[in-house]
N, C-alpha and C positions, 0 to 999 in steps of 0.2 A: 766068315764062312759058317760058323755055328749058328749065327742069326738066320742065314738063308735056309739052313736045314730045318730050324724050328718053324719056319713058315709053312712047311708041309706036314707038320704034326697035327693031329686032331686037337681041337680046342681044349677038350676036357683033359687030355693027357698033358698039354702044355700048362694048363692051370695048376694041375697037381705037381708037376715038375717044378714050377716056380715056387710053390709053397715049400717044397722040399729044400730047394736051394736057400730060401730065406731062413728056414728053420735050422739048417745045419751049417750056415755060413759062419766062419770063425769071427769072433768079435775083435774089434780093434784093441790094441794094447796101449797103455800109457807109460811113457818113460819119465822118470822123476830124477832130477839132479839136485842134490841138497847143497846149498851154499850158506855162507855166513854162520857156520856152526849150527846149522839146522833151523835158522830163522827165515831162510828164503828157499822155497821149493819151486824149481823151474820145471814146467810140465810140457810134454809134447805127446800128442796122440798119433800113434803109428797104425799102419795097416788099414787106412781108410780107403775103401774100394772105389767109391765114386766121388764126384765133385760134391762138396758139402757147403751149404750156405747158412746153416744154423746149427748150433750145438748147445745142448744142456747136459750137465753132468754133476753128480753129487759126490763129494769127497768126504770120507770119514777120517778124522784126525784123532790123536791121542790126548787132546786138550780142548777145553772150552774157551781158552784165551781168545781175545779179539784177533781177527785175521783180516788182511786186505788182499784184494785181487787186482792185478794190473795186466794189461795187454797193450803193447805199443806198436801194433800192426798198422797204424795209420787211421785217418779220419773215416775211411770207408767201413771200418769195423766198429760195431757197437758192442761194448761189454758191460756187464753188471754182475752182481752176486748177492746172495742172501746167506745169512749164517743162522743156524739153529743148534745151539749147544756146540757139540764137537763137529757137527756137519757143516760144510760150506758148499753151496750149489752155485755153479758158474753158468752164465748165459753168454753166448757169443752169436752175433748176427751180422752177416755181411750184406751190404746193399746191392753190390753189383758183381763182385768177383768171388770165386770160390775161396773158402777158408784154407783149403789144403793146397800144398805144392806137391804134386805127384800123390803119394799116399800118406803124407804127414801133415799135421796141423799143429802149429806152434800155439799152444793154449795160453802161455804167459806165466806169471809168477804169483804164487800165494805166499804172503809174508806175514810175520808177526813180530812183536817186540821180544818174544821168547822163542826158544827152540821148540820144534814140534815135529811129529811124524805123520805122514799120510799113510793110514793103515789099509784103506781100501777105496775103490772107486765103483760107483753103481749108478743105475738109472740113467744110462747114457742115451740121449736122443739125438739123432742126426737128421737134418732136413736137406733135401736136394733142392734144385732150382725151382721145381714146381711145388715145393713144400710138402712132398711126400715124406713121411716120417719112418725111420728105421730105429727100433728101440732095442737096447741090450740091458739086461738086468744087472749083469756084472761085467767088469772090465779087468783084463789081466794087467798086472803091474810089473814092469821091469825096472831094475835099478831102484828098488824101494828106498824111500827117503829115510834118513837117519837123523835123530835129534839127540842132543846131549842131555842126560838126566842129572839133576843136581845131587841127590843123595845126601846122606848125613856126612858131615865132615869131622865128627868127633868120635873118638873111641874111648873116651874116659868112662870110668864106672859111674861117675856123676855126670851123666850125659848132657851136653849142651847142644843146642841147635842154632843154626845160623839164621840171621835176619838180613836178607839181601834186598837192595833197592835197585830198581830198573835204572840203567844208564841212558835210557831213551827219553827221559823226562825233559820237557822244554817249557820255557816261560815261567819257571818256578822251581822250587826244590823241596825235598822232604828229608828229614833226619829222624833217627830213632834213638831212644834212650839207651839201647844196648844192641850191639851187633851180634851177640851170642848169648843165649839164655836157656835156662832149664824149663821143663814143662811146668806150667802153673804160674810162672812169673808174669807180671804185668809189663807190657811194652807200650811206651808212649811214642806216638808219631807226631811230629811237628811239621806243619805245612807252611811254606813261605812263598806266596805268589810274587812274581815280579810286578812292578808298577804297571797298572793298566790291565792286569789279569786277575782272574778269580779261579778258585778250584772248581773243576768240572766233575771229576770223579776220582776216587781213591779206592784201591782194592788190595787186600792182603790174601794171598793164596798159599795153601799148604802144598806138599809134594804131590798130592793127588788132584791138584787144581781145584780143591774145594775152598770156597770163599769163606773167610773168617768173619765173624761179627765184629764190627768196629763200633765203639761207643764214642760219640762226639762230646768233647769237652770244650771249655772256653779257650779263646786265644788260638784258634786254628789248630787244636790238638785233638787227636783220636787215640784211643787205647784198645788193646786186645789182650786176651789171655794166651800165653804161649802154649801151643800143643806139643806133642812129641813128634815134631817134624820141622824141617827147614821151612822158612817162610820167604816168599817173594812179594815185594810191595811195588805197585806201580800207581802212577797218578797222571792225570791230564789237567791242564790249565787252559782256559779259554779267555779270549779278550773280553774285557768288561764292555757291555753294550749299554748305551743310554737307556734308562727306563722310561723316558718320555715317549709315549705312544705317538705314532704318526697321526696328524690331523687329517680331516677329510680333504682339505685343500692340498696338502702335500702328497697324498696318495692318489690324487686325480690330476695333478698339475705336472704335465710332462716337462715343463721348463725346470722344475725343481730338481731333476736328476740329469737332464741332458747336458748341463753345463758343469756338472761336478767333475772333479779330478780325482780319480781313484789312486790310492796309495799302494795298490797291489801289483807286484812285479809279475805275477802269474796270470794276470788277466789282460789280454791284448785287444786292441780295437777290432781285429779281424775275427775274434772268437765269437761264436754264435750266441754266447751268453753275456756278451759285453754289456749291452744295454740293461739287461735284467739285473746284473750285479750292481750296476750304477744305481738302479732304481731302489733295490732293497737296502743298499748302503746309505743312500741319501735319505731314506725314510726310516732309518733306525730299526729296520726289521732284521737285518743280518750284518754282523761285523766280520772282520777277518779272523782267521785262526792264529794270526800273528800280525804285527804292525805292518808288514809288507806282503803278507800272503793271505789270499782268500781260500786257497785249496779247493778249486772248483770240482775236482774229481773225488774228493773225500765224501763219504756217505754221511747222511744226516740222521739223527736219532729222533725217537718219538717225543722225548721231552723237549727237544729244541723246537719242533713244529708247534707243540702246544704252547710253549713260551712265546713264540712269535705271535700267535693268534691272541694270546692273553694281552700282550702289549697293544695289539691292534684294537682291542676292545677297551683299552684304557686302564689296564691293570686292576680290575675290580677285586675286592677281597672275597674270600669264600671260606666256609668251614673246612676243616681238614678232611681229606679223602679217606676212604677205607682200604686203600691199596696197601698191602703189607710190604711192598718193596719200594714205597715212596717215603723216604725218611724226612724228618723235619729239617728246616734250615738249609735245604738245597736250593739252588737257583730256580728250580722248576717246581718246588713244593706247592706254592700258592697257585701257580698256573694249572697244574694237574687237578688240584682241588676245585678250581673254578670250572674247568672243562668237564669234570665228572659231575659236578652239581647241575650243570646245564645240559647234560646229555650229549656232549660233544665227543667224549670218550667213555668207553665202558670197560676197558681192560680185556684180558684174555679169558675171563670167566672163571679163573682159579684163584682170584684174590690178588693177582699181580697185574701191574700196568706195563712193566718192561720199559722204564724211562730211558735206559741206555741202549735199548735194542735199536738196530738199524731200521728205519722206517721203510716200508715197501711202497711201491707206486699205488697199489690198491688201498693200503692203509692211509696214505696221504689223501687220496680221493675221498675216502669215507669220512675222515676228520673234517676236511673242508666242506663236504656236503652237509654234515651235521651243523657245522658252524654257520653256514649259509641259512639253514632252516632256523637255527636259534636267532639269527638276526632278522629273519622275516624276508630274506631275499627269494627271488623266484628260482625254484629248483624243478620246475615241471618239464623242462626240455630234456629229452632223452634220445640216445642213439642206441639201436639194438646190438651194435658191435659185431654183427654177423660177418663183416668183412675181415675180421681178425681171426686167424687160425688158432690162436691160443686163448680165445675167449672162454673156452671150457675150463681153463685153469683159474678163473676168477672165483674166489670164495664167495659163498652166497651172500654174506653180509655186505659185500662191496659191489655187487652187481649194479644196483640202482645208482650208487654213487659214481661208479665209473661210466655208466651210460650218460649221466648228467655231465660229468667233467669232460668227457670226450665230445659231447654234442656242443658244448659252449666253447670248445677249443682250448680248454685249460690243460688237459692231459691227453696228448695225441699219441699215436703209435710210434714205436721205436723205428719200425719200417712201415710200409704201406699195408702189410699183412700181419704184423706182430705187435702186440700191446705190452707184453712182458709184465703182467700185473704183479707178479711176486718178485720182480727185480728190485734192487735197492734204488733209492732216490739219492742222487748226488747233490752236493750243494749248488752246482750249476743248474741242475734240473729244478731244484726247489726254488731258486731265485726266479727262474722263468715262470714257474707255476704261480708263485705268489704275485708277480707283476701282473700276469693275466687276470688273476683273481681280483686284485684291487682295481684294475682298470675296467674290467668287464662286468664284475659281479657286485662289488661294493658300491653302495649307494651314497 
């Protein structure tokens, strides 16, 4: 009935009225349920007025610790995320059906190895079926998440502080010389990978989530000076990958991977990434995160991508890079030095490379683009990307790279109209991109 009345209103008055409705419409609210002692925050967006087919939202947390985002709403829903310090930005796109049931959207779970709190939500963007965008600067939070804080466990006049080790460490172990120490004492961390694994990263954080400086010693040992704070130590181990680079025959011979039997229980023949995982596994480009797990939905880091390309080029040596956050004797040290020396990576411009940062789709395109130029491959083909509604979100440095990667079919849209340039690249996506790169670009 209201719509029929509006048909008789003067056009100018209708236009002003619509602006007023948009300006004063109440924003959606986000309900947060905290599980697993604050390590799992379950999110639902409420009060969504219309059918929604796309969503972007930034959450600000109280910690910079690594976080993961998952949404199990089925194959019709594409999800990804990026993390920048304590902020995590979520992206959800539906191909065919609305994200919301009535007025609610089940966003999914944000998890971490450690407890954390979601303090605020902002920059919410909702897309309707015709990709019209509604934006909200802030989002109301109901049922605010709670996390448990460690705090000091000593009340002695000669105060000691605890050294805690994450209980989520897999495929290896770490021990410390003392579980409780005073400020200024030296703590030694001993790392013991399981057979077939190597240390990927190790981090020691104080109560304010500030990372302590670790000094690497011999025999898989690291030391740090105890501050006036409890300390939390976490480590990741990755499966050792053969350092033998793939040959030209293996990277262009389909038979070399079609007959391979994968050891991974989480990669099935009906998965869209099945053949690409077989390809990168057969050609020693990517291994599993475990002996039986490939972890296709886990994100990939910048150091991992550079290391893969370094192997592809035959593991050439290079002088040390000038990046202040690339330490010696890491699995990626020589690879980053080689990539920097040959103009394949240039870092963030502040002296940092960010080896453990999750790589975005546009960063992946830029690195592959520069590698192709370094090898002398043809990079002249370009697509203007005008059919993607989020093309404006591409950072300037990556525009040409994504135009090339999209034109040659290496990095396609998440949907027909969305490219999600700043979304994270999962291991499944990376395996597919690398296979296309080797088969279509590598000479």
